[in-house]
C-alpha positions, 0 to 999 in steps of 0.5 A, spaced: 500 500 500 502 507 498 500 512 503 498 519 499 500 526 502 499 532 499 505 537 499 507 544 497 511 546 491 518 542 490 525 544 489 531 541 485 530 535 481 534 530 476 531 527 470 536 522 468 535 516 463 540 511 466 546 508 465 551 506 471 558 507 472 560 501 477 566 498 477 564 492 481 558 487 480 554 491 484 558 498 484 561 503 479 567 504 475 567 511 476 574 513 474 573 520 472 574 521 464 577 514 463 574 510 457 569 505 458 570 497 459 572 494 452 575 500 450 582 501 448 586 507 447 588 514 451 582 517 455 580 524 456 581 528 462 576 533 464 581 538 461 581 535 454 588 532 456 589 524 455 592 520 460 593 513 456 589 509 461 583 505 460 578 504 465 576 496 466 571 496 472 569 490 475 566 487 481 568 481 485 561 482 489 554 480 485 547 481 488 546 474 487 553 472 490 556 472 483 562 475 480 566 480 477 572 484 475 577 489 478 576 497 478 582 501 476 582 504 483 578 499 487 579 492 490 573 492 495 569 486 494 563 483 497 559 477 497 552 478 500 546 474 497 540 478 495 535 473 494 529 477 497 530 477 504 527 483 507 531 488 511 527 492 517 529 499 517 530 504 523 523 506 525 525 513 526 527 514 519 521 516 515 518 512 509 523 506 510 518 501 512 516 498 506 511 503 505 511 508 499 509 515 500 505 519 494 506 526 494 502 531 489 506 537 486 503 544 486 502 546 479 503 553 481 510 552 482 515 553 476 519 547 478 513 542 477 510 545 471 511 546 464 517 544 460 521 544 466 518 537 468 518 531 463 512 528 467 509 533 471 504 527 474 503 525 482 510 524 485 511 517 489 517 516 493 520 509 492 526 510 497 529 515 501 533 517 507 534 523 512 540 519 515 536 519 522 537 512 524 544 514 525 547 508 521 547 506 513 540 502 515 536 506 509 542 505 504 543 497 505 535 495 506 533 490 501 541 490 499 544 484 503 547 490 507 551 492 501 551 500 499 558 503 500 564 502 496 571 505 497 577 505 493 584 509 495 583 514 501 575 514 500 570 513 506 563 515 508 560 515 515 554 518 518 556 524 522 553 530 526 558 535 524 554 538 518 546 536 517 541 539 513 535 536 517 535 532 524 541 530 527 545 526 522 547 526 515 552 523 510 559 525 510 564 523 504 571 524 505 577 523 500 584 525 498 585 526 491 593 526 490 591 519 487 585 517 484 580 515 490 573 515 492 567 513 496 560 511 493 554 510 496 549 506 492 542 504 491 539 499 486 533 497 489 527 501 492 524 500 499 520 494 497 524 488 497 526 485 490 523 491 487 529 494 482 529 502 481 524 504 475 526 505 468 524 513 469 525 516 476 527 522 479 533 523 484 534 528 489 539 530 494 542 535 498 549 537 498 554 541 502 561 543 500 564 547 506 569 551 501 570 551 493 575 546 490 579 547 484 578 541 480 585 540 476 583 533 473 576 530 475 571 530 481 565 526 481 558 528 485 553 523 483 551 518 477 548 512 474 551 505 472 548 499 468 549 492 471 550 488 465 548 481 463 555 479 465 554 482 472 559 487 470 557 494 473 559 499 468 559 507 467 553 510 464 552 518 466 555 522 471 555 529 474 562 532 475 564 538 479 569 543 475 570 550 475 568 557 472 573 562 470 573 565 476 574 559 481 567 558 483 565 550 482 560 548 477 556 542 475 558 538 468 554 532 465 557 527 461 555 521 457 560 515 459 557 510 454 558 514 447 561 520 449 556 524 445 554 529 451 559 533 455 557 540 458 558 544 463 552 548 467 555 555 467 552 556 473 556 557 480 555 551 485 554 555 492 559 553 497 558 554 505 550 552 504 546 546 502 545 545 495 539 541 492 540 537 486 535 533 482 535 529 476 530 526 472 533 519 469 530 516 463 533 509 462 534 507 455 538 503 451 537 506 445 537 514 443 530 515 446 533 516 453 533 523 457 536 526 463 534 533 466 538 536 472 535 542 476 540 546 481 536 549 487 530 549 483 533 551 476 534 547 470 541 547 468 541 541 463 536 537 459 540 531 455 534 529 451 534 523 445 541 519 448 542 512 450 542 513 457 543 505 459 547 500 457 544 494 454 542 489 459 537 484 461 539 484 469 534 485 474 538 490 477 541 494 471 540 501 474 544 503 479 545 510 482 550 513 486 552 519 490 560 519 490 566 523 492 571 520 487 576 524 483 583 525 482 588 531 482 584 537 486 586 543 490 586 542 496 587 534 495 583 533 501 575 534 500 570 532 505 563 534 503 556 532 506 549 529 503 542 529 506 535 528 505 535 523 498 529 521 495 528 517 489 521 518 486 516 516 480 511 520 477 513 527 479 519 531 483 518 531 490 518 538 494 
């Protein structure tokens, strides 16, 4: 049963047509601007230079207990089984009881009406976390305890240091002297055994204490595809880069075919919480779409692209928030993430 509530107008939402960037069978091959699995030759960095590397990302932990590959930056492995066991979540964490919440959007809001919102219907929350359980329980529910994947110096923790609401938030820290990252993944909704929808909205709040100079690459979030051979490969990513004056901005990149790579030209604020929303329409042909909003303003609309790699895997679509990169100033980058929502039908306030 889904519980329906009506709320006022919504803020930033991402509309994305999916494809994943995992390097493990259940996790991404997020490696910056590297070429994809099965591709040879030099890959291009965020500044257009080549480093001659090829990202061959594979994982050693599958959702069913099977296989796979090695990430150029990560050697973490997991082996938990995902045979349908339902994990109970914290009773203090909202909407993580297996029940979803339906929310009607306010048609008077510019954020939910007109061409800004590809669907513009009634929003249904498929998964969410505000981290108020004080653990990763919301992240790992129905995923056999799996969600966090680290490489190099990357690490994710639950913190009280900085939070948008309540008492807790997700803290993600990394040192990018060498390629390193920390990622938190979802490939199921809150319902046991229910994969992420092909068309969904993804919303998250991010806090960067100060601006980071991105000399090479630095990831914010993205989507990967778990293929039939259980390799999880990159699809589409949101990266951080810099405006001429030094402020950060977002950059949306097609990691499947390299047909879309654009910067927003809009400053990404620091020292405050920033809401990023995306509509991800996952398609293995050129009918996919990804629309991104920053604090309620549309900054990207990639329409008519392949957004997911071909796959009949039951958990083909995999979403991640990742503090992952190489070559930033300062090298130590800590950020905070809170109040994440995955919904269908419409953006959620």
